[in-house]
MARVEXLUM-943826 format. One record per residue (C-alpha): x, y, z; residue number from 1. Coordinates in steps of 0.001 Angstrom, whole numbers. Each point is the difference from the previous one (the first is absolute). Layout:
residues N
<node><px>X</px><py>Y</py><pz>Z</pz><nr>NUM</nr></node>
...
This chain:
residues 219
<node><px>-34291</px><py>26087</py><pz>-54185</pz><nr>1</nr></node>
<node><px>2960</px><py>-1818</py><pz>61</pz><nr>2</nr></node>
<node><px>941</px><py>-2253</py><pz>3052</pz><nr>3</nr></node>
<node><px>2907</px><py>1513</py><pz>2258</pz><nr>4</nr></node>
<node><px>1003</px><py>-3404</py><pz>946</pz><nr>5</nr></node>
<node><px>383</px><py>-3124</py><pz>-2244</pz><nr>6</nr></node>
<node><px>-2016</px><py>-3235</py><pz>1185</pz><nr>7</nr></node>
<node><px>3272</px><py>-1712</py><pz>919</pz><nr>8</nr></node>
<node><px>576</px><py>2512</py><pz>2585</pz><nr>9</nr></node>
<node><px>-2313</px><py>-1460</py><pz>2157</pz><nr>10</nr></node>
<node><px>1855</px><py>-3305</py><pz>204</pz><nr>11</nr></node>
<node><px>3129</px><py>1965</py><pz>272</pz><nr>12</nr></node>
<node><px>-1618</px><py>1828</py><pz>3284</pz><nr>13</nr></node>
<node><px>-1354</px><py>-3452</py><pz>1137</pz><nr>14</nr></node>
<node><px>3532</px><py>-1683</py><pz>-77</pz><nr>15</nr></node>
<node><px>1782</px><py>2948</py><pz>1588</pz><nr>16</nr></node>
<node><px>-2310</px><py>-65</py><pz>3063</pz><nr>17</nr></node>
<node><px>871</px><py>-3733</py><pz>39</pz><nr>18</nr></node>
<node><px>3380</px><py>444</py><pz>-99</pz><nr>19</nr></node>
<node><px>65</px><py>2598</py><pz>2602</pz><nr>20</nr></node>
<node><px>-1969</px><py>-2042</py><pz>2099</pz><nr>21</nr></node>
<node><px>2566</px><py>-3170</py><pz>-474</pz><nr>22</nr></node>
<node><px>3206</px><py>2380</py><pz>192</pz><nr>23</nr></node>
<node><px>-1217</px><py>1322</py><pz>3432</pz><nr>24</nr></node>
<node><px>-577</px><py>-3670</py><pz>1372</pz><nr>25</nr></node>
<node><px>3174</px><py>-1011</py><pz>-1332</pz><nr>26</nr></node>
<node><px>1531</px><py>3078</py><pz>1797</pz><nr>27</nr></node>
<node><px>-1581</px><py>-912</py><pz>3229</pz><nr>28</nr></node>
<node><px>850</px><py>-3718</py><pz>43</pz><nr>29</nr></node>
<node><px>3655</px><py>1212</py><pz>-1204</pz><nr>30</nr></node>
<node><px>-71</px><py>2447</py><pz>3243</pz><nr>31</nr></node>
<node><px>-1183</px><py>-2361</py><pz>2222</pz><nr>32</nr></node>
<node><px>2671</px><py>-3027</py><pz>-942</pz><nr>33</nr></node>
<node><px>2575</px><py>2894</py><pz>489</pz><nr>34</nr></node>
<node><px>-1275</px><py>1148</py><pz>3185</pz><nr>35</nr></node>
<node><px>-147</px><py>-3760</py><pz>1370</pz><nr>36</nr></node>
<node><px>2953</px><py>-902</py><pz>-1350</pz><nr>37</nr></node>
<node><px>4028</px><py>-511</py><pz>1818</pz><nr>38</nr></node>
<node><px>670</px><py>3261</py><pz>-2147</pz><nr>39</nr></node>
<node><px>-2470</px><py>2172</py><pz>2149</pz><nr>40</nr></node>
<node><px>-357</px><py>-1936</py><pz>3268</pz><nr>41</nr></node>
<node><px>3634</px><py>-1668</py><pz>85</pz><nr>42</nr></node>
<node><px>-1726</px><py>-3432</py><pz>1134</pz><nr>43</nr></node>
<node><px>2688</px><py>-2929</py><pz>-598</pz><nr>44</nr></node>
<node><px>2848</px><py>2281</py><pz>-594</pz><nr>45</nr></node>
<node><px>3089</px><py>-495</py><pz>2162</pz><nr>46</nr></node>
<node><px>2354</px><py>3201</py><pz>481</pz><nr>47</nr></node>
<node><px>3557</px><py>399</py><pz>457</pz><nr>48</nr></node>
<node><px>1279</px><py>266</py><pz>2936</pz><nr>49</nr></node>
<node><px>3427</px><py>942</py><pz>1817</pz><nr>50</nr></node>
<node><px>60</px><py>-3322</py><pz>1428</pz><nr>51</nr></node>
<node><px>-1683</px><py>-3183</py><pz>-1754</pz><nr>52</nr></node>
<node><px>-1910</px><py>-389</py><pz>3304</pz><nr>53</nr></node>
<node><px>-1871</px><py>-3689</py><pz>-83</pz><nr>54</nr></node>
<node><px>-3079</px><py>-190</py><pz>2086</pz><nr>55</nr></node>
<node><px>-47</px><py>-3675</py><pz>-992</pz><nr>56</nr></node>
<node><px>3411</px><py>-687</py><pz>1901</pz><nr>57</nr></node>
<node><px>-1029</px><py>2276</py><pz>3150</pz><nr>58</nr></node>
<node><px>-3728</px><py>-1004</py><pz>396</pz><nr>59</nr></node>
<node><px>-414</px><py>-3028</py><pz>-1737</pz><nr>60</nr></node>
<node><px>3202</px><py>-1627</py><pz>538</pz><nr>61</nr></node>
<node><px>999</px><py>1349</py><pz>3235</pz><nr>62</nr></node>
<node><px>-3564</px><py>564</py><pz>1679</pz><nr>63</nr></node>
<node><px>1095</px><py>3764</py><pz>857</pz><nr>64</nr></node>
<node><px>-3411</px><py>1852</py><pz>1001</pz><nr>65</nr></node>
<node><px>-865</px><py>3042</py><pz>-2118</pz><nr>66</nr></node>
<node><px>-152</px><py>2379</py><pz>3536</pz><nr>67</nr></node>
<node><px>4162</px><py>-950</py><pz>410</pz><nr>68</nr></node>
<node><px>394</px><py>2278</py><pz>-3014</pz><nr>69</nr></node>
<node><px>-3213</px><py>2289</py><pz>-136</pz><nr>70</nr></node>
<node><px>62</px><py>969</py><pz>3421</pz><nr>71</nr></node>
<node><px>-2860</px><py>2780</py><pz>-272</pz><nr>72</nr></node>
<node><px>-2515</px><py>-2106</py><pz>-1716</pz><nr>73</nr></node>
<node><px>-2432</px><py>-794</py><pz>2825</pz><nr>74</nr></node>
<node><px>68</px><py>3325</py><pz>1612</pz><nr>75</nr></node>
<node><px>630</px><py>2568</py><pz>-3143</pz><nr>76</nr></node>
<node><px>-1383</px><py>1064</py><pz>-3262</pz><nr>77</nr></node>
<node><px>3534</px><py>-1100</py><pz>-1649</pz><nr>78</nr></node>
<node><px>1166</px><py>-3298</py><pz>544</pz><nr>79</nr></node>
<node><px>3261</px><py>992</py><pz>59</pz><nr>80</nr></node>
<node><px>3538</px><py>-1027</py><pz>-1775</pz><nr>81</nr></node>
<node><px>2907</px><py>-1667</py><pz>2042</pz><nr>82</nr></node>
<node><px>3018</px><py>2207</py><pz>1171</pz><nr>83</nr></node>
<node><px>3223</px><py>-1549</py><pz>-1342</pz><nr>84</nr></node>
<node><px>201</px><py>-712</py><pz>3545</pz><nr>85</nr></node>
<node><px>-2414</px><py>-2566</py><pz>-212</pz><nr>86</nr></node>
<node><px>1702</px><py>-1714</py><pz>-2899</pz><nr>87</nr></node>
<node><px>3303</px><py>-98</py><pz>1691</pz><nr>88</nr></node>
<node><px>-1182</px><py>-2048</py><pz>3003</pz><nr>89</nr></node>
<node><px>293</px><py>-2667</py><pz>-2256</pz><nr>90</nr></node>
<node><px>2436</px><py>1001</py><pz>-2684</pz><nr>91</nr></node>
<node><px>2906</px><py>1327</py><pz>2483</pz><nr>92</nr></node>
<node><px>236</px><py>-4203</py><pz>890</pz><nr>93</nr></node>
<node><px>-1165</px><py>-1707</py><pz>-3736</pz><nr>94</nr></node>
<node><px>986</px><py>975</py><pz>-3449</pz><nr>95</nr></node>
<node><px>2155</px><py>2992</py><pz>1393</pz><nr>96</nr></node>
<node><px>1925</px><py>-312</py><pz>-3220</pz><nr>97</nr></node>
<node><px>-2932</px><py>-725</py><pz>-2699</pz><nr>98</nr></node>
<node><px>560</px><py>2867</py><pz>-2736</pz><nr>99</nr></node>
<node><px>-3978</px><py>451</py><pz>-493</pz><nr>100</nr></node>
<node><px>-34</px><py>971</py><pz>3856</pz><nr>101</nr></node>
<node><px>2715</px><py>2778</py><pz>-565</pz><nr>102</nr></node>
<node><px>-2658</px><py>2841</py><pz>-316</pz><nr>103</nr></node>
<node><px>-922</px><py>-954</py><pz>3533</pz><nr>104</nr></node>
<node><px>3278</px><py>-121</py><pz>1360</pz><nr>105</nr></node>
<node><px>901</px><py>3638</py><pz>-1794</pz><nr>106</nr></node>
<node><px>-3375</px><py>1004</py><pz>1655</pz><nr>107</nr></node>
<node><px>1030</px><py>-1174</py><pz>3545</pz><nr>108</nr></node>
<node><px>3505</px><py>1476</py><pz>-679</pz><nr>109</nr></node>
<node><px>-1227</px><py>3656</py><pz>-988</pz><nr>110</nr></node>
<node><px>-3132</px><py>-56</py><pz>2085</pz><nr>111</nr></node>
<node><px>-2414</px><py>724</py><pz>-3048</pz><nr>112</nr></node>
<node><px>-3136</px><py>-1624</py><pz>-385</pz><nr>113</nr></node>
<node><px>-277</px><py>-2412</py><pz>-2909</pz><nr>114</nr></node>
<node><px>-2559</px><py>1505</py><pz>-2652</pz><nr>115</nr></node>
<node><px>-2383</px><py>-2893</py><pz>-485</pz><nr>116</nr></node>
<node><px>-2254</px><py>312</py><pz>-2937</pz><nr>117</nr></node>
<node><px>-3664</px><py>186</py><pz>1158</pz><nr>118</nr></node>
<node><px>-2015</px><py>-3079</py><pz>-1416</pz><nr>119</nr></node>
<node><px>-3558</px><py>412</py><pz>1270</pz><nr>120</nr></node>
<node><px>-889</px><py>3844</py><pz>-625</pz><nr>121</nr></node>
<node><px>-2987</px><py>1956</py><pz>294</pz><nr>122</nr></node>
<node><px>-908</px><py>3558</py><pz>-1561</pz><nr>123</nr></node>
<node><px>305</px><py>2387</py><pz>2427</pz><nr>124</nr></node>
<node><px>-3416</px><py>1074</py><pz>215</pz><nr>125</nr></node>
<node><px>-750</px><py>-3476</py><pz>1461</pz><nr>126</nr></node>
<node><px>345</px><py>-511</py><pz>3774</pz><nr>127</nr></node>
<node><px>730</px><py>-3568</py><pz>1112</pz><nr>128</nr></node>
<node><px>754</px><py>-1299</py><pz>3353</pz><nr>129</nr></node>
<node><px>1789</px><py>-2969</py><pz>504</pz><nr>130</nr></node>
<node><px>-879</px><py>-249</py><pz>3412</pz><nr>131</nr></node>
<node><px>-3718</px><py>-249</py><pz>277</pz><nr>132</nr></node>
<node><px>-212</px><py>-2375</py><pz>-2836</pz><nr>133</nr></node>
<node><px>2396</px><py>-2567</py><pz>2322</pz><nr>134</nr></node>
<node><px>-2438</px><py>627</py><pz>2919</pz><nr>135</nr></node>
<node><px>-2900</px><py>-898</py><pz>-2047</pz><nr>136</nr></node>
<node><px>1342</px><py>-3045</py><pz>-1567</pz><nr>137</nr></node>
<node><px>1076</px><py>383</py><pz>-3152</pz><nr>138</nr></node>
<node><px>3196</px><py>-2069</py><pz>-888</pz><nr>139</nr></node>
<node><px>3107</px><py>1740</py><pz>-1612</pz><nr>140</nr></node>
<node><px>-465</px><py>-2582</py><pz>-2798</pz><nr>141</nr></node>
<node><px>-3789</px><py>1070</py><pz>-972</pz><nr>142</nr></node>
<node><px>2046</px><py>3254</py><pz>-1361</pz><nr>143</nr></node>
<node><px>3882</px><py>-724</py><pz>-318</pz><nr>144</nr></node>
<node><px>-741</px><py>-3641</py><pz>-1693</pz><nr>145</nr></node>
<node><px>2087</px><py>-3250</py><pz>1012</pz><nr>146</nr></node>
<node><px>3144</px><py>2016</py><pz>1367</pz><nr>147</nr></node>
<node><px>1314</px><py>-2993</py><pz>1347</pz><nr>148</nr></node>
<node><px>539</px><py>-1816</py><pz>-3954</pz><nr>149</nr></node>
<node><px>1616</px><py>3195</py><pz>-1376</pz><nr>150</nr></node>
<node><px>3539</px><py>53</py><pz>-956</pz><nr>151</nr></node>
<node><px>-494</px><py>3714</py><pz>-835</pz><nr>152</nr></node>
<node><px>-2371</px><py>2255</py><pz>1369</pz><nr>153</nr></node>
<node><px>-3200</px><py>824</py><pz>-2364</pz><nr>154</nr></node>
<node><px>-3206</px><py>1799</py><pz>250</pz><nr>155</nr></node>
<node><px>-2550</px><py>-2728</py><pz>541</pz><nr>156</nr></node>
<node><px>-3176</px><py>2098</py><pz>-520</pz><nr>157</nr></node>
<node><px>-986</px><py>2594</py><pz>-2258</pz><nr>158</nr></node>
<node><px>-488</px><py>2435</py><pz>3344</pz><nr>159</nr></node>
<node><px>-2840</px><py>1969</py><pz>-1975</pz><nr>160</nr></node>
<node><px>-3252</px><py>1385</py><pz>1348</pz><nr>161</nr></node>
<node><px>-1695</px><py>-3265</py><pz>-1361</pz><nr>162</nr></node>
<node><px>2212</px><py>-2562</py><pz>1923</pz><nr>163</nr></node>
<node><px>-439</px><py>2152</py><pz>3190</pz><nr>164</nr></node>
<node><px>-3663</px><py>347</py><pz>-220</pz><nr>165</nr></node>
<node><px>-716</px><py>-3601</py><pz>-866</pz><nr>166</nr></node>
<node><px>1321</px><py>-807</py><pz>3543</pz><nr>167</nr></node>
<node><px>-1521</px><py>3250</py><pz>1342</pz><nr>168</nr></node>
<node><px>-3780</px><py>-1033</py><pz>-1080</pz><nr>169</nr></node>
<node><px>701</px><py>-3694</py><pz>1775</pz><nr>170</nr></node>
<node><px>2506</px><py>52</py><pz>2000</pz><nr>171</nr></node>
<node><px>-1205</px><py>-3711</py><pz>1489</pz><nr>172</nr></node>
<node><px>1573</px><py>-1652</py><pz>-2778</pz><nr>173</nr></node>
<node><px>3650</px><py>968</py><pz>940</pz><nr>174</nr></node>
<node><px>-176</px><py>307</py><pz>3572</pz><nr>175</nr></node>
<node><px>2314</px><py>-2932</py><pz>2327</pz><nr>176</nr></node>
<node><px>936</px><py>-155</py><pz>3355</pz><nr>177</nr></node>
<node><px>2334</px><py>2887</py><pz>1212</pz><nr>178</nr></node>
<node><px>2400</px><py>-3083</py><pz>1225</pz><nr>179</nr></node>
<node><px>287</px><py>-883</py><pz>-3688</pz><nr>180</nr></node>
<node><px>395</px><py>3237</py><pz>-1835</pz><nr>181</nr></node>
<node><px>3758</px><py>10</py><pz>-750</pz><nr>182</nr></node>
<node><px>-252</px><py>-4399</py><pz>-416</pz><nr>183</nr></node>
<node><px>985</px><py>-70</py><pz>-3895</pz><nr>184</nr></node>
<node><px>-1384</px><py>-3622</py><pz>-77</pz><nr>185</nr></node>
<node><px>-3605</px><py>906</py><pz>1215</pz><nr>186</nr></node>
<node><px>-2657</px><py>-1386</py><pz>-2056</pz><nr>187</nr></node>
<node><px>-3532</px><py>1157</py><pz>544</pz><nr>188</nr></node>
<node><px>-2433</px><py>-2640</py><pz>1547</pz><nr>189</nr></node>
<node><px>-2833</px><py>-1652</py><pz>-2032</pz><nr>190</nr></node>
<node><px>-2197</px><py>1829</py><pz>2122</pz><nr>191</nr></node>
<node><px>1601</px><py>3296</py><pz>-230</pz><nr>192</nr></node>
<node><px>-3732</px><py>1650</py><pz>-617</pz><nr>193</nr></node>
<node><px>-276</px><py>-801</py><pz>3371</pz><nr>194</nr></node>
<node><px>3123</px><py>629</py><pz>1319</pz><nr>195</nr></node>
<node><px>151</px><py>3455</py><pz>-1480</pz><nr>196</nr></node>
<node><px>-3463</px><py>1087</py><pz>1445</pz><nr>197</nr></node>
<node><px>847</px><py>-1119</py><pz>3522</pz><nr>198</nr></node>
<node><px>3885</px><py>1900</py><pz>-397</pz><nr>199</nr></node>
<node><px>-1817</px><py>3281</py><pz>-1340</pz><nr>200</nr></node>
<node><px>-1975</px><py>-144</py><pz>3396</pz><nr>201</nr></node>
<node><px>2822</px><py>-604</py><pz>2036</pz><nr>202</nr></node>
<node><px>2097</px><py>2615</py><pz>-1562</pz><nr>203</nr></node>
<node><px>-2574</px><py>2283</py><pz>-452</pz><nr>204</nr></node>
<node><px>-379</px><py>538</py><pz>-3805</pz><nr>205</nr></node>
<node><px>-3322</px><py>614</py><pz>-411</pz><nr>206</nr></node>
<node><px>-790</px><py>3200</py><pz>-1542</pz><nr>207</nr></node>
<node><px>441</px><py>-876</py><pz>-3767</pz><nr>208</nr></node>
<node><px>-1559</px><py>3123</py><pz>-947</pz><nr>209</nr></node>
<node><px>2830</px><py>1849</py><pz>1593</pz><nr>210</nr></node>
<node><px>2811</px><py>-1896</py><pz>-1734</pz><nr>211</nr></node>
<node><px>-1259</px><py>837</py><pz>-2978</pz><nr>212</nr></node>
<node><px>-416</px><py>3798</py><pz>537</pz><nr>213</nr></node>
<node><px>2525</px><py>1798</py><pz>-2276</pz><nr>214</nr></node>
<node><px>1462</px><py>2211</py><pz>2987</pz><nr>215</nr></node>
<node><px>1191</px><py>-3398</py><pz>1820</pz><nr>216</nr></node>
<node><px>2775</px><py>-481</py><pz>-2865</pz><nr>217</nr></node>
<node><px>-170</px><py>3544</py><pz>-1274</pz><nr>218</nr></node>
<node><px>703</px><py>2658</py><pz>2936</pz><nr>219</nr></node>
């Protein structure tokens, strides 16, 4: 009786299986690379703004505290963006004719808010509360990076779930005293592990299981 398949088809079948396995692995590797790249996360990407506001100048150079502009960061889920009036507190007196500040002056004249482009953004299905993180001793720089060294603002972290879970699974590695939350020059001490445990106890950051519960961030 004649063979339905030739002997060489065995090699073809094995080769096809190998190609499918390698192709699937390669596809997964490429997909993972795209998902964690700035293309998907926007990490390190500078966004165009109506005014080229420099945190490096205002925070690092002039020493303006984060809360001067982001007024609701300590008591609201949203840190808040400064109203034009906040900008004009200074710029009605200095740089009054600077061309790059014309959008600010126009906003003041027309009483129309400046439409800033949001830099650090989470999906709508993610709940994040700035105030609770501040209250627990998580510094601004932990998520936002060295803002005082950013001539133009960019997203310092991926802000993807893996980044958040890294902190929620072991928050002690990031905790600092509350009076240092807005200090951009703060450096963790050599005994951060000990300090973190003490602060976790003092600020009631004990139930790590609840921090990693899906409903904590997805409500």
